Structures are given as C-alpha cells and as structure tokens.
Steps between C-alpha positions, in 0.01 A plus 500: 500500500304491828185710515612665823844601367614851585483719188834583343338818365206679663350809333242704691291794379737610222408830330692653209419822313650677199510878508425638153412839353139392492499399865575186695444153353420243769666199341505265800223516759536316833645180354570223752637151435755255632735244351598179679835323459507297179164631382421631152247784504348594165399865462254557214302784348485702180747777415470791742367293788802579718684166491847622403479829692413309816802273473742776402375704798619226735869550426523862387517446126260783412648844411436749779372747398244448352428182701445503874429203726261676737403232750538137598751247623721260303636247748788278390651294779332728752657816350280769340653580161312830484690629805857418402731741317597481134831327567337223703232461234766452232642219712155336515457515123679206348612355834157435654256575217580422137307675222455376143374777275251475218717573199832312474590702190546823698567380855863404439768765450619468137853631568596245768556130458243260639763365737574840652129564556454171684820550701409849622245392767727213603792731581274770650267293718695179566855634514638252247831559329498558125611140434237358737230718347596386149473134600167560670372693196583203277314270741196728485500507119514122497222486761265699276578279201756696297759267341874576492445722804866583569554611142178702479593715799709707256208564264287814486118506522455551126667161444213324682149427377199643684441179691866469595504862618208426728692202638790735569262735685382208711862405572570855622188496718607166653866593546486565876247229589218745582211408727249641250501514120264747331440425132323787323335348191831330410365327189299784342760600239578140399342267247276218622762225482756702697230603749437134579873439547535792744196384700639148526838644601346702785299198618817291502704768681228542760508128572881495523549821699178521705463877463173694525385653170262778397403453134330804345299435184181573310486138385277287724593194296861527616393552862283187495806286439754650741338687791402393851289809561364774276450869577272686257553876475281771352512877537811486717354267760450130573151390402538125558757261643477121523684170457538446127257208465237676707527818295446312175219279630318758713581861397303749709583844356328607175838615364662162568205326333533730199875431473440124507250528216771649278708179516462267198399141571787252467258247348370745243150452638307790643139610501558849365766732365765638733365795695668840517479721809324811377624844605835628623690480830441798732714814498620514859525877552353462848517234767202273426194549718282276284552163333752556216336229286142630531484662154584168329310267735168334414425455872564857621233667711458817709743400776779451245475869408557623856715244678825332398464136614752360746641150466293239683558128547274261312627174648507565874873572516654838580543746214825417322509143630251332267252633246395864531331752275439877494144520367155597633331245273473140612443244221246225556748218442245238599286605207764572237807306604826665408374633169 
C-alpha cells in the first residue's frame, strides 16, 4: 500500500451525542481518521471510550433518537455518507462497507437459514438471481472455512458453534466485496482457541481480497499482530495515533502508556506486577473543554484542567499521517526511553 494512496474512507470532525432524560451525552467528540486501501487500522481503548459508537455513526447504525450525529464528514469514494438519505445509506451498508458485530450469538436471525441471510445482500445489492446467490453463498461459506458449505446453507444459526457463527457473520459482511470491513470486537464472545482462528482467518482474507479493515478491540495484544496503524480512543476522542510498531516502541500519551503496562509479558518476565489504571472513564454529559484523562493521569497539571489538548504531530509529519498525540505533556524520551 503506497503511503500517498488516496484514503478509501476519510472521517473528519465526527461528533455524536445521545439525548437522554438526564441531558445530552457527548459520546464522540471531533474524531478524525482515514483508512487507506488495503490497510488495517486498529482502534483500541477501554469500554466506553467511543470506539463502537464512532464506527456505527459512520453508516447510520445508531438508533435515532436517542442518537444524533451532530457534525462531521464521512467521505467514502468522495461521497459524504452523512448527507445521503436513508435509502442510499442502506445501499452503502453491505455493498461498500461490511460490518461484523461483536456477538455472533445474537447477530444472526434465529428464524432464517444461514443461506438465506447470506443471500439477502447478494440479491439486494448485486442483483443476483436466487440460484446465483445460492452458489455465491456457498462459495463465501467455503472461503471463511466452513466445510460442506452447500449443505450447511440449509442450517439455522443454532446448528453452528460460536466460532462458526462468527465465520458466517464474516461471510455476510464480505458478500458484496465491500471496500471497507469494520470488525467490532469480533472475537470477544469466543474462547481463546477460536479467537486465534478468527484472527488468522481475517488476516488470510485481507491478503486474498485486499480490502481495508477497521478492527475495534480492547486487546492491544491482538492489534500488535495484525494492524498497520493504531488509533487510541479515550473519552470519545482520539488521544494517540501511530504506526503499530511506533506506538508500541514509543507511546506518547499517558493513557496509551498505561494500557501497554496492562499487557502480560509473553516471556513471563517483568519487573513488577501488571498495573491497573486507577479511576473511571469520564461521564460525558458536556462537550469536553478539559483533558478527559486528567483525573487519572500522573502527569496532569493546571493547563489540563482548562484546555482540551488538540492532536499534534510528534514525528514531523502532518496530523493523521504519522505519529500524533493529543496531550499537553511531553515525555523526556531521551531520558526514559519508551518506558
């Protein structure tokens, strides 16, 4: 993938709020990122950081009300998805952007066969006949590693294991050869062995099909093995973004550093016990005017209480192109390394 490639997906200044009885919750706050053809972008952060809400905002998957995408642009092939009508957006979902949801146990409709659920986007978006869609559905099941694919088209979701159901979800997301695949914590509900199989499957499919992927997770260990770039979110905003190796070797945001210290050593050797991040994520009842991480940060000072830091480049490249961070504090990496 050339560095100067035109992004297949370009998100600018996205803001999403939820209107509740207690007031508005500012779930996504001026999030900007891009995705290049063939690239895998890892999106990490603890629960409530805004990862899933950001991605569902892109293609209108949030219930409205209470959700409202209040500002921003979502450019796909030069078209702003926030300005098209509901019918056009339905055509984008599945055809241009595939979405794999977190829980395969509840994402499939239990009263329809697996085959009918894979065939539906093929007849809707690609205009295939029923016979053509059935053949293509069998090919997709085989592609994601399900044996006896033609026979299993007649089975219902309850006849598949959790791992196999997730493979079916991936097959549905891939049905129309989308430009972008968004995987929202696709291995969370699966046991460790099946998780590894799904990760290897996605890596293999990416190599075969060349699609761009957004992989949402709270597991930095997974991201280290599959991502090209990593976007760290906290409090509904991007706090750091970098190529994967650079993020792990030279993290600049205190939150990123804290997340990395929660990962066990693969060698079993470490100087101290795993560290927890004390405190709780912020309650976003107002658009942040101060650093959202300040209450949990060992490096916070007066400016953090009055000014929400903007993303700034730390490697000389433009924001979003290399390594950037949203933090007032600057670590003395010459003195401490990447510790």
